[in-house]
C-alpha positions in Angstrom: -19.4 27.6 31.3 -17.1 27.0 28.3 -13.7 25.1 30.0 -12.3 24.1 27.0 -10.6 26.9 26.1 -8.6 27.4 29.8 -7.6 23.5 28.4 -6.6 25.1 25.0 -2.7 24.0 23.9 -1.3 27.6 22.9 1.0 24.9 19.7 -1.3 23.7 17.6 1.0 21.0 15.9 2.1 21.4 12.3 2.1 18.6 10.1 5.2 16.7 10.8 8.3 16.6 7.8 9.1 13.1 6.2 11.9 11.7 7.8 15.7 12.5 7.0 16.1 9.1 6.2 14.0 6.2 4.1 15.8 2.8 6.2 17.3 3.1 9.9 17.4 6.1 12.3 16.6 9.7 11.3 14.9 13.0 12.4 11.4 14.5 11.3 11.7 18.2 12.2 8.0 20.1 12.3 7.6 23.9 12.8 6.3 24.8 16.1 4.8 28.3 16.6 3.2 29.7 20.0 -0.4 31.0 19.6 -3.3 32.6 21.4 -6.3 32.2 20.0 -5.9 32.7 16.3 -3.0 34.9 16.1 0.6 34.8 16.7 1.9 35.2 19.5 5.2 35.8 21.7 5.6 33.9 25.6 4.4 30.8 25.6 5.0 28.7 28.2 8.3 27.2 26.8 7.7 24.0 29.2 4.8 23.1 27.2 6.5 23.5 24.4 6.2 20.6 22.2 9.6 19.3 20.5 10.6 20.6 17.1 13.0 17.8 16.8 11.5 13.7 16.3 13.8 11.1 15.9 12.2 8.2 13.4 13.1 4.9 13.4 11.9 3.3 10.0 12.6 -0.6 8.7 16.3 -1.2 9.1 18.8 -0.4 6.3 20.2 -3.9 4.5 23.5 -4.5 5.1 24.3 -7.2 3.0 23.1 -8.6 -0.7 21.4 -12.1 -0.3 23.6 -15.0 -1.8 22.5 -14.6 -5.2 22.3 -11.0 -5.6 25.9 -10.8 -5.2 27.7 -10.0 -8.9 29.6 -7.1 -10.3 28.1 -4.8 -12.3 29.8 -4.5 -15.4 29.5 -1.2 -15.5 31.9 -1.0 -12.2 35.5 -1.5 -12.7 36.1 -3.5 -9.7 39.4 -4.3 -10.3 40.4 0.0 -10.0 37.8 -0.4 -6.8 39.7 -3.8 -5.0 43.4 -1.7 -6.3 42.0 1.5 -4.5 40.6 -0.1 -1.9 37.2 1.1 -2.0 35.0 -1.8 -0.9 34.5 -0.3 2.4 32.3 2.4 0.8 28.7 0.7 0.5 27.9 1.9 -3.1 31.4 -0.1 -4.4 31.0 -2.5 -1.7 27.6 -3.4 -3.7 28.3 -2.7 -7.6 31.7 -5.0 -6.5 30.1 -7.7 -4.7 31.4 -10.7 -5.4 35.2 -8.7 -5.6 34.5 -7.3 -2.7 33.6 -10.0 -1.1 36.2 -12.6 -2.1 38.9 -9.8 -0.9 37.4 -9.8 2.3 39.4 -12.5 4.7 
């Protein structure tokens, strides 16, 4: 009579967590538990178990600041940043944008 129960998914989907990144490719995790009816159960078919990990692709990360935004921050010691070659680090490349751009070949 009631065939809906026969195809019942033993793995109800829990709420997916947020993506691990705010831009670019990240990972979203969710809890996957096996239920039989309303109770938590053991021995569900592992082949029907959905993935707990899911890749998530958000908008691409900004790579370069637009030319007009390329200024050295007054709080950054850009002379030292250039001296110890920190332009390869994203934070210093952004904080000392002008100095790092002029320095790069």
